[in-house]
BASEDREN-333047 format. One record per residue: residue in three letters; x, y, z of N, C-alpha, C, O in turn. Coordinates in steps of 0.2 Angstrom, whole numbers, plus 5000, padded with zeros to 4 digits. Example, Ala and Ser with C-alpha at 12.3 -4.5 7.8 and 13.67 -1.06 7.14 Angstrom:
# BASEDREN-333047
ALA506649725039506249785039506649845039507149835042;SER506449895035506849955036506450005039506750065040;
# end
This chain:
# BASEDREN-333047
MET498749144925498849124934498849154937498549144942;HIS499349204937499649244942499149294944499049314950;THR498749314938498249354939497549334945497249364948;HIS497649264944497049234947497449224955497149244960;HIS497949214955498249214962498149284966497949274971;HIS498249334962498149404964497549414967497449454971;ILE497049374963496349394966496149374971495749394976;ILE496449314971496449274977496749284984496449264989;ASP497349334983497649374988497049424989496749414995;ARG496849474986496349514988495749504989495449554991;ASN495549444990495149404995495149385000494649365003;ALA495649375002495949345009495849425013495549435018;SER496249475010496249535012495549565015495449585021;LYS495049555009494449595010494149545017493949575022;ASP494149475017493749445023494149485029493749505033;LYS494749495031495149515036494849595037494549615043;MET494849625032494749695032493849715034493749765037;GLN493549675032492849675035492749655042492349685045;LEU493149605044493249605052493449655056493249665062;VAL493949685053494249735056493749795058493549805063;LEU493449825052492949875051492449855055492349905059;GLY492149795057491749785062491849795070491449805074;ILE492449785071492749775078492949855079492849875085;ILE493249885073493249975075492650005075492650055080;PHE492249995072491550035073491350005079491250055083;VAL491249945082490949945089491549995095491250035099;TYR492149985094492450025099492450105098492550145102;MET492350125092492150195089491650215094491750255099;LEU491150175093490550205099490650205107490350245110;ILE491050155109491150135116491550205116491350245121;GLU492150225113492550275113492150345114492150385119;LEU491650355108491350415109490850425115490850475119;VAL490450375116490050375122490350385129490050415133;THR490950355130491350375136491650455136491550485141;GLY491850465130492050545130491650585131491750625135;LEU491050575129490450625130490450625137490750665140;MET490150575140490050565148490650605151490550655155;CYS491150575150491850615155492050675151492550705154;ARG491850695146491850775143492850755142493250795143;SER492850725140493550715136493650725131493350685127;LEU494050775128493950805122494450765117494450755111;ALA494950715123495450675119495150615117495250595111;LEU494750575120494350535117493750535113493450485111;ILE493550595112493150615107493550615101493250595096;ALA494150655100494450665095494850615091494950615085;ASP495050555097495150475096494650435089494750405084;SER494050465094493450425091493550445084493750405080;GLY493550525083493550535076494150505070494050485065;HIS494650505075495250455073494950395070495150375065;MET494650355073494250295072493850295066493850255061;LEU493650335067493150345061493350355054493050335049;SER493950395054494350395048494650325046494750305040;ASP494850295052495050225050494450175047494550115045;ALA493750205048493250155046493250175038493150125034;GLY493250235037493150265031493750235026493650215020;GLY494350235030494850215026494750125023495050095018;ILE494450085027494450025026493850025021493849985017;ILE493350075023492750065018492950075011492650035006;LEU493350125009493850145003494150085000494050064994;GLY494550045005494849985003494349945001494349924995;LEU493949925003493449875002493349904996493649874991;LEU492949964993492849984988493349974983493149944977;ALA493849984984494349974977494449904977494649884971;ILE494349844981494549784980494049744977494149684974;TRP493349774977492749764973492849804966492549774961;PHE493249864965493349884959493949824955493749804950;ALA494449814957494849774956494549704955494849664951;SER494049694957493849624954493449624947493249574944;LYS493349674946492949674940493249664933493749694932;PRO493149634929493449604923493749664919493549724919;ALA494349654915494549714910494049704904493649654903;THR494049784900493549784897493949824889494549844890;GLN493749834886494049854878494249944880494649964876;GLY494049974884494150044887494650034892495150064890;LYS494749984898495149984902495449914902495249864906;THR495849914897496349834897496549794902496549734903;TYR496949844906497149814913496649804918496749774923;GLY495949824916495349814923495349864928495649914925;TYR495249864934495249924938495749904944495649904950;TYR496249884943496849854947497149924950497349924956;ARG497149974945497450054948497050094952497350134956;SER496350074953495950094959496150084965495950124969;GLU496650024967496950014973497350064974497350094979;ILE497650094971498350144971498050204972498150244976;LEU497550204968497250294970496850294975496750344977;VAL496550244978496350234984496750254990496650294994;SER497450214990497850214995498050284994498050305000;PHE498150334988498450394988497950424992498150454997;ILE497250424990496850474994496850455002496950505006;ASN496950395003496950395010497650425012497650455017;ALA498150415010498850455012498550525014498450545020;LEU498350565009498150635009497850645016498050675021;VAL497250605016496750625023497150615029497050645034;LEU497650545028498150555035498450615036498450645041;VAL498750645030499150705031498650755034498950795038;LEU498050765032497550815035497550805042497550845046;ILE497450725045497250725051497850725056497850735062;THR498450715053499150725057499050835058499250865064;GLY498850855052498850925055498350945059498450985063;VAL497850925059497350915064497450915072497250945076;ILE497950865071498150845077498750895081498750915087;LEU499250915076499750965078499351025081499551055086;TYR498751055076498351115077498051105082498051155086;GLN497751055086497351035092497951025098497951055103;SER498550995096499050995101499251075105499251095111;TYR499351105098499651185100499051205106499251225111;ASN498351195104497851225107497951205114497951235119;ARG497951125115497851115122498451135127498251155133;PHE499051135124499551175128499651215130500051235134;LYS499151275127499051335127498551325134498651355140;HIS498051295133497151285136497151215139496751165137;PRO497551195142497351105145496751095147496451145150;GLU496451045145495751025146495750975153496150925153;ILE495450985158495350935163494950885161494450885158;ILE495450825164495150755160494950705166495450685169;ASN494250675167494150625170494450575169494250535165;SER495150565173495450525169495650445169495950405166;LEU495150435177495050345176494650305170494950265167;PRO494050325170493650315164494050305158494150255155;VAL494450375156494750365151495350315149495350295143;PHE495750315155496150275155495950195153496350165149;PHE495450165155495150095155494950105149495150055146;VAL494650135145494350125139494950145133494850115127;ALA495450195135496050205131496450135130496850115125;MET496250085136496950035136496449975133496749915132;LEU495749985132495549935128495649955120495749915116;GLY495650015119495850035111496550015111496649995105;VAL496950015114497749995111497549905110497749875105;PHE497049875115497149805112496649795106496849745103;VAL496249835105495749835099496349845093496449805088;ASN496549895094497249925088497649855086497849835080;PHE497849835093498349785091498149715088498549685084;LEU497449695089497249645087497049685079497249645074;ALA496849735077496749735070497449745066497549745060;LEU498049765070498649775066498949705065499349695059;LYS498849655069498949565069498449555063498749515059;LEU497849575063497449535056497749565050497649535045;LEU498049635049498149655042498949665042499149695037;GLY499249635047499949635046500249595040500749625037;SER500049545038500549515033500149555027500449595024;ASP499549545026499449585020499649645018499549665012;SER499749685023499949755022500649765017500849815014;ASN501049695018501649695014501549685008502049685004;ASN500949665005500749644997500249674994500049664988;SER500049744999499549784994499849844998499949845004;LEU499749914993499649964997499150004999499250055002;ASN498549974996497849995000497849965007497750005012;VAL498049895008498049875015498449915020498349945025;LYS499149915017499649965019499250035023499250055029;ALA498950065017498750135018498250125025498250175030;ILE497850055026497350045032497750045037497550065042;TYR498450005036498849965042499150025045499150025051;LEU499450075042499750145044499250175048499350195054;GLU498450195046498050215050497950205056497950235061;LEU497950125056497750085064498250095067498150105073;LEU498950105065499450095069499450165071499450175077;SER499450235067499450285069498850305075498950345079;ASP498350265075497850275081498050235085497750255090;LEU498450165086498650145091499150175095499150165101;TYR499650225090500150275095499550335099499550355105;ALA499150355094498650405098498250385104498150415109;THR498050315103497650275109498250275116498150295122;ALA498750245114499250235119499550305122499750295127;GLY499550355119499650415121499150465125499250515128;VAL498350435124497950455128497950405135497750425140;MET498050355133498250315140498750345143498650345149;LEU499350365142499750395145499650455149499850465155;SER499250505144499250565147498750555154498850585159;SER498250505152497750505157498050485164497850515169;ILE498650435164498850415170499350465173499550475179;ILE499650515168499950585172499650625174499850655179;GLY499050645170498550685174498150665179498050715184;TYR497950605180497750575187498150585191497950595197;PHE498850575190499450585196499650655198499750685204;THR499650685193500050745193499550805192499650855195;HIS499050805188498650855186499050895180498750945178;TRP499550885178499850915172499450885165499650835162;TYR499050915163498650895157499050915150498850895145;GLN499650965150499850995145500250915143500350905137;ILE500250875146500650805143500450775137500750735133;ASP499650795138499150755132499350805124499250775118;SER499550865126499550895118500350885117500550885111;ILE500950865122501550865120501550785118501950785113;VAL501250735118501150675115500850665110501150625105;SER500350705110499950705102500550745097500550725091;ALA500950795098501350805093501850765091502150765085;LEU502150725097502550675094502150615090502450585086;ILE501650595091501350555087501050575081500850535076;ALA501050635082500950675073501550665069501550655063;VAL502050685073502850685068502750595065502650585059;ALA502850555070502850485066502350455062502450415058;ILE501950495063501250485058501450505051501350475046;LEU501750565052501950595044502350575041502450595036;TYR502850535044503350515041503350455036503450445030;ARG502950415040502650355038502150355031502050315027;THR501750415031501150425026501550465021501350455015;TRP502150505022502650535016502850485012502850485006;VAL502950425016503450355013502750325007502850325001;LEU502350325011501750295006501550335000501350314995;ILE501750405001501350434995501850434991501750434985;GLY502350434992503050414988503050334983503150324978;GLU502750314988502750234983502050234979501950194974;CYS501550294981500950274977501150324970500850314964;THR501450374972501650424966502050384960501850384954;HIS502650344962503050304958502550264956502450294950;ILE502150214957501650174953501250224949501250204943;LEU500850264950500550314946500950354941500650394937;MET501750344941502050394937502450334933502950354929;GLU502150264934502350194930503150204930503450214924;GLY503450214937504150204937504250124939503850084940;SER504950114939505050044939505150014944505650034948;PRO504849954946504849934954505549914959505949874957;GLY505449944963506149964968506549894967507149894967;HIS506249834967506649784969506949754962507349714962;ILE506749784956507049754951507449794946507249844942;ASN508049774945508649824943508649804935508749754933;ILE508549874933508349864925509049834921508949804916;ALA509649854923510349844921510349774923510649744918;GLU510249744926510349674928509749634924509949584922;LEU509149644923508849624920508949614911508749574907;ARG509449674909509449674903510049634901510049604896;LYS510549634907511149594907510849494906511149454904;ALA510349494910510249424911509849394903509949334901;ILE509549444899509249424894509749434888509749384883;LEU510349484887510949464884511149414886511449384881;ALA511249374890511549304891511449244888511749194887;ILE510849264887510349194882510749184877510949234874;GLU510849134874511149104869510749134862510149124861;GLY511149174857510649194852510349254852510149284846;VAL510449294858510149354859510749404857511349394859;VAL510449464853511049504851511049564855511549594857;ASP510449584855510349654859509549644862509149594860;VAL509449704867508649694869508649784869509149824869;HIS508049814869508049874869507349884869507049834868;ASP507049954871506449964872506249924879505649894880;ILE506649924884506349884889505949934895506149984896;HIS505449914897504849954900504549884906504249834903;VAL504749904913504549884919504149924923504349984924;TRP503449904925503049954929502549914933502449854932;THR502249934938501749914943501049934942500849984943;ILE500749874940499949884938499649914945499449974945;THR499549884949499549874957500149844960500649834957;SER499949844968500549824972500449734970499849714968;GLY501149704970501149634967501049624961501149554960;LEU500849654957500849634950501149694946500849744945;ASP501849664944502149694940502149674932502149614931;SER502249714928502349704920502849724917503149774919;MET503049694911503649704907503549694900503149654898;SER503849744895503849734887504549734886504949754890;ALA504749714881505449734878505449714871505049674868;HIS505949744867506149704859506649654861507149684864;VAL506849604860507449554858507749544853507449494850;ILE508249564850508449554843509049494845509449484849;ILE508749444840509049364840509449354832509349394827;VAL509849314831510449304825509749244822509349204825;ASP509849274816509249234810509149164811508549134811;ASP509749134813509649054812509349024819509248964820;LYS509349074825509049054831508149054829507849094826;PRO507848984833507148984832506849034837507049024843;SER506449074836506149134839505849104846505849134851;ALA505549054845505049024850505448984856505348974861;GLU506048964853506748944857506949004864506949004870;ILE507049054859507149114863506749144867506849164873;LEU506349154864505449154869505349134876505349174881;ASP505449064876505249024880505949014886505849004892;LYS506549024882507149034888507049114891506849114897;THR506949164888506749244889506249234895506349254901;THR505649204894505149194898505349174905505249204910;GLU505649114903505949084911506449114915506449114921;VAL506849154911507349194915506749244920506749244926;LEU506449284916506049334918505749314924505649344929;ASN505449234924504849234929505349204935505249224940;ASN506049154933506449124940506749194943506649214948;ASP507149224940507549264943507149344943507449374947;PHE506749364941506549444942505649434945505349484948;HIS505449364944504749354947504249404943503949444945;LEU504349394937503949444931503449404927503649384921;HIS502949384928502449344925502049374921501649344918;HIS501949454920501549454914501949524911502049584912;THR502249474905502749504899502449484892502049444891;THR502649534890502749534882503349564878503549614878;ILE503449514876504149504871504149514864504149454861;GLN504249554860504249554853505049544851505549574853;VAL505049494846505549454844505749484837505349494832;GLU506449514836506549534829507249524828507649524833;LYS507349494821507949454819508449494814508249544811;VAL509149484815509749514811509849444807509849394809;SER510049464801510549404797511149404799511349344797;SER511549434803512149414804512349474812512149524812;ILE512849454815512949484821513449544821514049524818;GLY513449594822513949654821513849674815514449694813;THR513349694811513249724805512549774806512049764809;ASN512649824803511949874804511549844798511549874793;VAL511149794800510549774797509949784800509749774806;LYS509649814795508849824797508449774801508349714799;CYS508249774808507849734811507149714809506649744810;GLU507149644807506349634805505849604810505949544812;PRO505449634812504949594818504949524815504949514809;CYS504749474821504549414817503849424818503649484820;PRO503349374817502749384817502249354822501649354822;ASN502649334827502549314835502549364840503149384840;ILE502249384845502249414851502049364857501549334857;ALA502549364863502449314866502249354871502449414871;THR501749334877501449344881501549304886501449244884;GLY501749304892501749264897501449294902501449354904;SER500949234907500649254912500549224916500249234921;
# end
């Protein structure tokens, strides 16, 4: 059931991403043509940034397509992890773009370009609106998917870049001090780099199968031990398959006179309600008495919650 809802969420993101892709592609062409006509390197560079956004969305759509493919004997979790891999690649591309922005900012500060400011201002103002609209469309989904979050951060960085172009065109128009373009670009690059570094950390944590940040393992163990009949719990593993889909496995030791099915039901209820873990595998082991070193014998049943 949880996996079904997970797929529905991805399909909803897919529709929004396709709409955003169309909007970005049209604006990218407008920006490129205007930049060539006005000989504005800032607009041409920003159109390249928009092209990278479009590429990120295309990769994201491919990741959603892979994630919708059913599990196989070779890939028992299906292709959910493709979303995290794509997000990681997008983040690395964003770091590269940041490096290019910093390099170009340095060159532009030394050799400022004369800009035909008025057309650049109006196209940049349109770009601010376009990016703001795209961010509004993807905003809610960015909290539930690292894939969408990577695209969201790219669009946010482009919003800053476009606003910077607009600001520099205003200052350049009235003062002819075109070095402001390189200063604004450098500030934008630093802001992008910080957000991208956070995203890379999140992706790496998931790929290393680290525990989800919102789950306290000590509290989880304490909650299971609080269930009547549970003696101990060990081999607890909690990991994230993809954003919004966490898994957990553990061995629960119970006293011999307690029905294992009852303990499993209570454990699953605690995990679902208190920790929002819906994809769980619990192995029950029994001991003949409490407080004695007796070898645990696994019960014949393993419960999997979904």
